[in-house]
N, C-alpha and C positions, 0 to 999 in steps of 0.2 A: 788249887795250888797247895803244895805241901808247906808245912811250917818251916821257917828258916832255922837252920842249925849251922853253927860255926863248924867248919871242918878243922879239927885240931891238927891234922897232918899238914895243913897249909899255913904258911906265915901270913900275917896281915900286911898286905901291900899298901903303899901310899900312892894312889892313882892320881892325886891332885885334881879331883873332880868335885865341882860344886854346882848345885842347881839353884838358880836365883828364883825369887818369888814370882817372876814373870814367865817362868818356864825355860829360860835360857840355860843351857848346859855350858859350863866353863871347864877348860882343862888348863891347869896352871895359870888361871886368871884370864884366859883368852876364850872368847866364844868358839864353840865347836862348829865349824863351817859345814861339815858334811852331815846333813840331816839323817842319812841312812845309818851313819855310825851312831848317832844319838838313839835312833830307833833300835839298833842292835843292843846297845848298852841297856836300854829300857827293858829288854826282855830278860835280863839277868839281875834286875833291881829287886832287892828284898828288904824287909824291915824286921828287926829283931824285937824281942820282948821289951826292951828299953826304949823303943821308938827310933833307934839309930838305923840309918839306911846303909845298905851294903850292895856292892856289885860282887856277884859270886858265880864263878864257873867251876867246872870240875878241876881246873888247874890253878885258879887264882881266886883270891877274895880280898876285899878291902873296903873299909868304911868310906863313905862320901858324905859331904855336907849338903843338906837340903834346907833352904831358908824357910820354906812354907810347905806346900805340897809339891811332889816331884813333877806332876803333870798339870796341864791346863785343859779344861773342856772348852773347845773352840767352835763346836757345832752341835746343834740339837736338831733332831728329826722326830716327827710324829708319825707313828704307824698304828693302824687298827688291827686288832686281833680278837680272838674269842674272849679275852679278858677285858675288852674295851680298848682304850687308847694306851699305847706304850710310848714313852719318851726315851729316846736313845741319844747318847752323848758320845761324840768323837773327841779324843784327846789330841794334843799337839804331836803325839807319836803314833797317831792313827789307830789306837785301841778304841774299841766301841764297848759301851756298857749301857744296858737298859736299866732305867730307874725301876727297881723291883725289890723284893725282899732280900736278895743277895747283894744288891748294889744300891744301898740306901743313900739318902740325902741327909747331910748334917749341916747345921748352921753354927758357925763359931766366930768369935771375935779374933781378928788377925792382929799382928804386932802393932799396926797403926790404929787399932781400936775400932775398926769397921766390921760389921757383921757380914760374913762371907759364906757362901754356899760351897759345899764340897760333895762330890759323889765318890762312893767307894768303887774302886776299879777291880782290885784283886787282892787275894790274901784274906787273912782272918779279919772279921769286922772289929774295928777299934784299934787294930795294930797292922792294918794292911796298907795297901798303896791307894792313895786318893788323887783325885784331880780337883783343883779349884775351878769353879765355873768362871769363865771370862765375864767381864761386865756385860758385853753384848748378849751372851748366852743367858746370863742371869736375868736381864731385862726381858728377853724373849720368854723365859720360864715364868717370870712374874706376871707377864701379860695373860698367862693362862690360869692364874690363880682364881679360885672360887671359894666361897665360904664353906666351912665344914658343916655337914647336915645337922650336927648336934650342938654346934657353937658358931653362931653367925659372926662372931668377932674373930674367929680363927680362920685364916686363909691359907690355902695350899693348892697342890695339884694332884691329879689322879694319874697313876701309871701302873700298868699291870694289875688293875683292880684294887690298888691300894692308895690311900690318901697320904701325901707327904706334906706336912705343914711347912709353911714359909714364914709365918708370924701372925701376930694379931693385927687387926685393921689399924689400931692406934699406933703400934710400933712401925708398921709399914708406912703409914702416913708421915710419921716423924722422920723415918729414914729418907723419904723423898723430899723433905724440906731443904731448901738452900737459903743461904744468907744473901 
């Protein structure tokens, strides 16, 4: 994917679009009912150097508000290849990404203070488009966690021949505690 560049020949439109943290797309405060339209908009979603999200076509461009990640990973599949096991993730807009060097896993604290996993979907690492793993997909991923061969306290998963850390045994145990 090419880097996002604002087209100076086009005005900045106000599309009135917002993506909620649960992946719901709103237009002027109302959920977009046509999933195919959401999928179409997702194909022209870009992110600039400041972290702002834009919808950009050759004829229009406008900033949109995104509460967290624009997509949610709603399904995980395991496939075997010459690199060993590959973990693939499907988003709520039916994009697929394999957990690999180009589509890394990141753990960050969300606005509510919870540690959440995100997978890079497209664009430049660090400023690209990500999907937050749904709780069910995260639990499915965590069930595959194994200790790192050099640090028995660090747990993670293998995909595409690479190790992706999920956290330390201590932190993971504390995360699972309930009151």
